[in-house]
C-alpha positions as CSV (number, residue, x, y, z in Angstrom):
1,M,137.1,-121.1,-13.5
2,Y,138.6,-124.1,-11.7
3,E,140.3,-122.6,-8.6
4,P,142.5,-125.0,-6.6
5,Q,142.3,-124.6,-2.8
6,A,145.4,-124.3,-0.6
7,D,144.3,-127.3,1.5
8,T,146.6,-130.2,0.6
9,T,144.6,-132.9,2.5
10,R,143.8,-135.7,0.2
11,P,141.8,-138.9,0.3
12,A,143.6,-142.2,0.6
13,P,145.9,-143.1,-2.2
14,S,143.5,-145.7,-3.6
15,E,141.2,-142.8,-4.5
16,G,143.7,-140.9,-6.6
17,H,143.7,-139.9,-10.2
18,S,144.3,-142.6,-12.7
19,R,144.4,-142.8,-16.5
20,L,143.3,-146.3,-17.5
21,P,142.9,-147.4,-21.1
22,L,139.5,-148.3,-22.3
23,T,139.8,-151.8,-23.7
24,R,136.5,-153.5,-23.4
25,R,133.1,-152.8,-24.7
26,R,130.6,-151.4,-22.2
27,F,133.5,-150.8,-19.9
28,W,131.6,-148.0,-18.2
29,Q,128.7,-150.2,-17.2
30,L,130.8,-153.2,-16.4
31,G,133.3,-151.2,-14.4
32,A,130.4,-150.0,-12.4
33,A,129.2,-153.4,-11.3
34,T,132.1,-154.2,-9.0
35,A,132.0,-150.9,-7.1
36,V,128.2,-151.1,-6.8
37,T,128.4,-154.6,-5.3
38,A,131.3,-153.6,-2.9
39,G,129.5,-150.5,-1.7
40,A,125.9,-151.7,-1.6
41,A,125.8,-152.5,2.1
42,T,127.4,-149.2,3.0
43,L,125.0,-147.3,0.8
44,L,122.0,-149.0,2.3
45,T,123.1,-148.0,5.8
46,Q,123.6,-144.4,4.6
47,R,120.3,-144.0,2.9
48,A,118.8,-141.9,5.6
49,A,121.8,-139.7,5.9
50,D,122.1,-139.3,2.2
51,A,118.7,-137.7,2.0
52,S,119.9,-134.4,3.3
53,P,122.9,-132.2,3.2
54,T,123.9,-132.9,6.8
55,T,127.0,-135.0,7.4
56,S,127.6,-137.6,10.2
57,G,130.7,-139.6,9.3
58,T,134.3,-138.6,9.3
59,A,135.9,-137.0,6.3
60,Q,137.9,-140.1,5.5
61,D,134.7,-142.3,5.7
62,Y,133.2,-140.2,2.9
63,F,136.4,-140.2,0.9
64,D,136.7,-143.9,1.2
65,R,133.0,-144.4,0.1
66,A,133.7,-142.2,-2.9
67,G,136.7,-144.4,-3.8
68,E,134.6,-147.5,-3.4
69,L,131.9,-146.1,-5.7
70,A,134.5,-145.1,-8.3
71,G,136.1,-148.6,-8.4
72,D,138.2,-148.9,-11.5
73,N,136.0,-146.7,-13.7
74,P,138.4,-143.9,-15.0
75,V,135.5,-141.4,-15.3
76,L,134.6,-141.7,-11.7
77,K,138.2,-141.9,-10.5
78,S,139.0,-138.7,-12.3
79,F,136.1,-137.0,-10.6
80,V,137.3,-138.1,-7.2
81,S,140.6,-136.5,-7.9
82,A,139.1,-133.3,-9.3
83,L,137.0,-132.9,-6.1
84,T,139.9,-133.5,-3.8
85,A,141.2,-130.6,-1.7
86,G,144.5,-129.4,-3.1
87,Y,144.1,-131.0,-6.5
88,T,146.2,-129.3,-9.1
89,P,144.5,-129.7,-12.5
90,P,146.6,-130.4,-15.6
91,R,147.0,-128.1,-18.6
92,P,146.6,-130.5,-21.5
93,P,147.0,-129.5,-25.1
94,A,143.9,-128.6,-27.1
95,P,142.3,-131.5,-28.9
96,A,140.9,-131.2,-32.4
97,P,137.2,-130.4,-32.4
98,L,135.0,-133.5,-32.4
99,R,131.4,-134.4,-32.8
100,I,131.0,-136.7,-29.9
101,F,127.3,-137.3,-30.9
102,D,125.5,-136.7,-34.2
103,N,124.2,-133.4,-32.8
104,V,126.8,-132.5,-30.1
105,A,130.3,-131.2,-30.7
106,V,133.1,-130.4,-28.2
107,L,135.3,-127.4,-28.9
108,S,138.2,-127.4,-26.4
109,V,141.4,-125.7,-25.5
110,G,142.2,-128.7,-23.3
111,W,141.9,-126.9,-20.0
112,V,138.3,-126.0,-20.6
113,S,135.7,-126.9,-23.2
114,A,132.6,-125.5,-24.9
115,T,129.9,-127.8,-26.1
116,A,127.8,-127.1,-29.2
117,I,124.3,-128.6,-29.5
118,L,123.6,-128.6,-33.2
119,T,119.9,-128.3,-34.3
120,P,118.1,-127.6,-37.6
121,G,117.3,-124.1,-36.2
122,G,120.8,-123.2,-35.2
123,I,123.3,-123.8,-32.5
124,I,123.0,-123.7,-28.7
125,L,126.5,-123.2,-27.3
126,I,127.3,-124.3,-23.7
127,D,130.1,-121.9,-22.5
128,A,132.4,-119.8,-24.6
129,L,136.1,-120.4,-23.4
130,N,138.4,-117.8,-22.0
131,T,138.7,-114.9,-24.5
132,P,137.4,-113.5,-27.8
133,D,140.6,-114.9,-29.4
134,E,139.9,-118.4,-28.1
135,A,136.3,-118.2,-29.2
136,E,137.4,-117.3,-32.7
137,Q,140.2,-119.9,-32.9
138,Y,138.6,-122.8,-31.2
139,I,134.8,-122.3,-31.4
140,V,134.3,-120.5,-34.7
141,S,137.1,-122.3,-36.6
142,G,136.2,-125.6,-34.8
143,L,132.6,-125.5,-35.9
144,R,133.6,-124.8,-39.5
145,D,136.0,-127.7,-39.4
146,L,133.1,-129.9,-38.4
147,G,130.9,-128.6,-41.2
148,A,128.7,-126.4,-38.9
149,D,128.1,-122.7,-39.5
150,P,129.1,-120.5,-36.5
151,S,126.9,-117.7,-37.8
152,T,123.9,-119.9,-36.7
153,I,124.9,-119.7,-33.0
154,K,121.6,-118.5,-31.5
155,Y,122.3,-118.9,-27.7
156,V,125.4,-119.0,-25.5
157,V,124.5,-120.6,-22.2
158,V,127.1,-119.7,-19.7
159,T,127.2,-122.3,-16.9
160,H,128.8,-119.9,-14.4
161,A,130.5,-116.5,-14.0
162,H,134.1,-117.5,-14.3
163,G,136.2,-116.1,-17.1
164,D,137.1,-119.4,-18.7
165,H,133.4,-120.0,-19.4
166,F,132.1,-116.5,-20.3
167,G,135.3,-115.0,-21.9
168,G,134.2,-115.5,-25.6
169,A,130.5,-114.9,-25.1
170,Q,130.3,-111.2,-26.0
171,H,132.5,-111.8,-29.1
172,L,129.9,-114.3,-30.4
173,A,127.1,-112.0,-29.5
174,D,128.7,-109.1,-31.4
175,Q,129.7,-111.2,-34.4
176,Y,126.6,-113.3,-34.8
177,G,123.8,-111.8,-32.7
178,A,123.8,-114.7,-30.3
179,R,121.9,-114.2,-27.1
180,V,123.9,-114.8,-23.9
181,M,122.2,-116.5,-21.0
182,M,123.3,-116.8,-17.4
183,A,121.6,-117.2,-14.0
184,P,120.7,-113.9,-12.3
185,A,123.0,-114.5,-9.3
186,D,126.0,-114.8,-11.6
187,W,125.0,-111.8,-13.8
188,D,125.0,-110.0,-10.4
189,V,128.5,-111.3,-9.7
190,L,129.8,-109.9,-13.0
191,A,128.1,-106.6,-12.3
192,S,129.8,-106.3,-9.0
193,T,133.3,-107.4,-10.1
194,S,133.5,-106.1,-13.8
195,P,136.0,-108.8,-15.0
196,A,137.7,-108.6,-18.3
197,N,135.6,-109.9,-21.3
198,A,132.4,-109.9,-19.2
199,P,129.4,-110.1,-21.5
200,T,126.7,-107.4,-21.4
201,R,123.8,-108.6,-19.3
202,D,121.2,-110.3,-21.6
203,L,118.9,-113.2,-20.8
204,D,118.4,-114.7,-17.3
205,I,118.3,-118.5,-16.8
206,A,115.3,-119.6,-14.6
207,D,115.6,-122.8,-12.7
208,G,114.1,-125.6,-14.8
209,Q,113.8,-123.4,-17.9
210,K,113.2,-125.1,-21.2
211,L,115.2,-123.6,-24.0
212,T,114.0,-124.9,-27.4
213,L,115.6,-124.4,-30.8
214,G,115.1,-126.4,-34.0
215,G,113.1,-129.1,-32.2
216,T,115.7,-129.6,-29.5
217,T,114.9,-128.8,-25.9
218,V,117.5,-128.1,-23.3
219,T,116.5,-128.0,-19.6
220,L,118.6,-125.5,-17.6
221,N,118.9,-126.3,-13.9
222,H,120.2,-124.0,-11.1
223,T,122.9,-125.9,-9.3
224,P,124.6,-123.2,-7.1
225,G,127.7,-123.9,-5.1
226,H,130.6,-123.5,-7.4
227,T,129.2,-120.0,-7.9
228,P,126.0,-118.6,-6.7
229,G,124.3,-119.0,-10.1
230,T,125.9,-122.2,-11.6
231,A,123.6,-123.8,-14.1
232,S,123.7,-127.4,-15.3
233,P,121.9,-128.4,-18.6
234,I,120.1,-131.6,-19.5
235,F,119.6,-132.2,-23.3
236,P,119.0,-134.9,-25.9
237,A,122.0,-136.4,-27.8
238,R,121.6,-138.6,-30.8
239,W,123.9,-141.5,-31.7
240,R,123.4,-143.9,-34.6
241,G,119.7,-143.6,-34.8
242,R,119.0,-143.5,-31.0
243,T,118.3,-140.6,-28.8
244,H,120.0,-140.5,-25.4
245,T,119.9,-137.9,-22.6
246,A,123.0,-135.9,-21.6
247,M,123.9,-133.7,-18.8
248,T,126.8,-131.3,-18.1
249,W,127.6,-130.6,-14.4
250,G,128.1,-126.8,-14.5
251,G,130.8,-126.2,-12.0
252,T,133.5,-128.6,-10.7
253,N,135.7,-127.3,-8.0
254,P,134.1,-127.0,-4.5
255,P,134.2,-123.5,-3.0
256,A,136.3,-122.6,0.1
257,A,133.5,-121.6,2.5
258,T,131.7,-124.4,4.3
259,A,128.3,-122.8,3.8
260,S,128.9,-122.7,0.0
261,K,130.0,-126.4,0.1
262,E,126.7,-127.2,1.8
263,T,124.9,-125.3,-1.0
264,Y,126.9,-127.3,-3.6
265,L,125.9,-130.6,-1.8
266,S,122.2,-129.6,-1.9
267,S,122.6,-128.9,-5.6
268,I,124.1,-132.4,-6.1
269,L,121.2,-134.0,-4.4
270,T,118.6,-132.0,-6.4
271,F,120.3,-132.4,-9.7
272,A,120.8,-136.2,-9.2
273,S,117.0,-136.5,-8.7
274,R,116.3,-134.5,-11.8
275,M,118.8,-136.6,-13.8
276,R,117.1,-139.8,-12.6
277,R,113.6,-138.5,-13.7
278,A,115.0,-137.4,-17.1
279,G,116.8,-140.8,-17.7
280,V,120.2,-139.2,-18.1
281,D,122.7,-141.8,-19.5
282,I,125.4,-139.5,-20.8
283,E,127.9,-137.6,-18.5
284,L,129.8,-134.6,-19.9
285,S,132.0,-131.9,-18.3
286,N,133.1,-128.5,-19.3
287,H,136.5,-129.4,-17.9
288,G,137.6,-132.6,-19.7
289,F,140.4,-133.3,-17.3
290,A,137.9,-133.8,-14.5
291,D,136.0,-136.7,-16.0
292,Y,138.3,-138.5,-18.4
293,G,136.6,-136.5,-21.1
294,L,139.7,-135.7,-23.2
295,E,140.7,-139.3,-23.2
296,R,137.2,-140.4,-24.2
297,M,137.3,-138.0,-27.1
298,E,140.4,-139.6,-28.4
299,E,139.0,-143.1,-27.9
300,L,136.0,-142.1,-29.9
301,R,138.0,-140.3,-32.6
302,N,140.2,-143.4,-33.1
303,A,137.6,-146.1,-32.6
304,P,136.7,-148.5,-35.3
305,D,133.2,-148.4,-36.7
306,G,130.8,-150.2,-34.4
307,R,132.4,-149.3,-31.1
308,E,130.0,-148.0,-28.5
309,N,130.3,-144.3,-27.6
310,P,132.3,-144.0,-24.3
311,F,130.3,-140.9,-23.3
312,I,127.2,-143.1,-23.0
313,V,127.8,-144.3,-19.5
314,G,124.3,-145.6,-18.7
315,T,121.8,-144.3,-16.1
316,S,123.4,-146.3,-13.3
317,V,126.9,-144.8,-13.8
318,A,125.4,-141.3,-14.3
319,Q,123.8,-141.6,-10.9
320,R,127.0,-143.0,-9.4
321,F,128.9,-140.0,-10.8
322,M,126.6,-137.8,-8.7
323,K,126.9,-140.1,-5.7
324,V,130.7,-139.8,-5.9
325,A,130.3,-136.0,-6.0
326,E,127.9,-136.2,-3.0
327,N,130.4,-138.2,-0.9
328,M,133.3,-136.1,-1.8
329,L,131.4,-133.0,-0.8
330,R,130.3,-134.6,2.5
331,G,133.9,-135.4,3.1
332,R,135.0,-131.8,2.3
333,I,132.4,-130.5,4.7
334,A,133.4,-132.9,7.4
335,Q,137.0,-131.9,6.8
336,D,136.1,-128.3,7.5
337,Q,134.3,-129.3,10.7
338,E,137.2,-131.4,11.9
339,S,139.6,-128.6,11.2
340,A,137.4,-126.2,13.2
341,T,137.2,-128.6,16.1
342,T,140.9,-129.2,16.1
343,A,141.6,-125.4,16.1
344,S,139.1,-124.9,18.9
345,T,140.6,-127.6,21.0
346,M,144.1,-126.3,20.5
347,S,143.0,-122.8,21.4
348,T,141.3,-124.0,24.6
349,S,144.4,-126.0,25.5
350,A,146.7,-123.0,25.0
351,D,144.4,-120.8,27.1
352,T,144.4,-123.4,29.9
353,H,148.1,-123.8,29.8
354,A,148.7,-120.1,29.9
355,A,146.4,-119.6,32.8
356,G,148.1,-122.4,34.8
357,C,151.6,-121.3,34.2
358,C,151.4,-117.6,35.0
């Protein structure tokens, strides 16, 4: 689930969350150009540092860089906000289900979403919402509203072991015989914590695993950090006769522990490389508030024929999405280090003062 942290330190106001209307064709690519130009010199000087999880700048340096990369693009600005310490996510109303691509549907309660990949051989479902009731109300009914048969759900790929992603999985397994998949580390988390609505352990996700159904292949990538076993899929999405490549970043909110943030950062770097090799040009999130996804759904739903799909951001913006994530995580790690240094200095000062006055 998305778990806000108690830390209320935030990037500069210019990096804050914004809800901007989409009013121009190819906004996602055009909005990228300004920020890429503005940040090009900075990125060149940071290339060596960016090749590893280590951080060398101040927290604000990294937050500023993320803001520069985001520019005026609402997808990237939303992601900056979602990765900011102390961010309180909204609880928007549930949108109507929507096919955002010819073979991809979003089934959402607003707060969290499931994604259905529709194939001739059945459905691969990415995540399963909070509870059996939500799975029935939003996934089962939503698929039927879109003309898809929920009884053809063959796999439920759980991106990570939080209740808002696995809560309806066992219901779908019981009702339709769907196989539930999760990374071994997160199956272990469920075994050790026994949360409500946890699915019975079924199939393990191996890093880089190819899941093929009805001629569609989904690549499942381990991206630990948000949880020990977070997985992020890459898969084909068809739109008006063309096939594009989509990704879903499996876990949004950075963890509290610095070591886990460093793991998250390593996953960002690895996944960005895999995205580049795969030619990913579509960015999706299982939390639509984190990437302007809910707004893009409504733009697409209300768009006149001929409008370009706002989820097709292009390979450049897809890479910048991960670069924003990288800099926000470097900033969060630097924040931890700065806080530890400040605490150590204050402790030393207090000890010195006590020794001198008594």
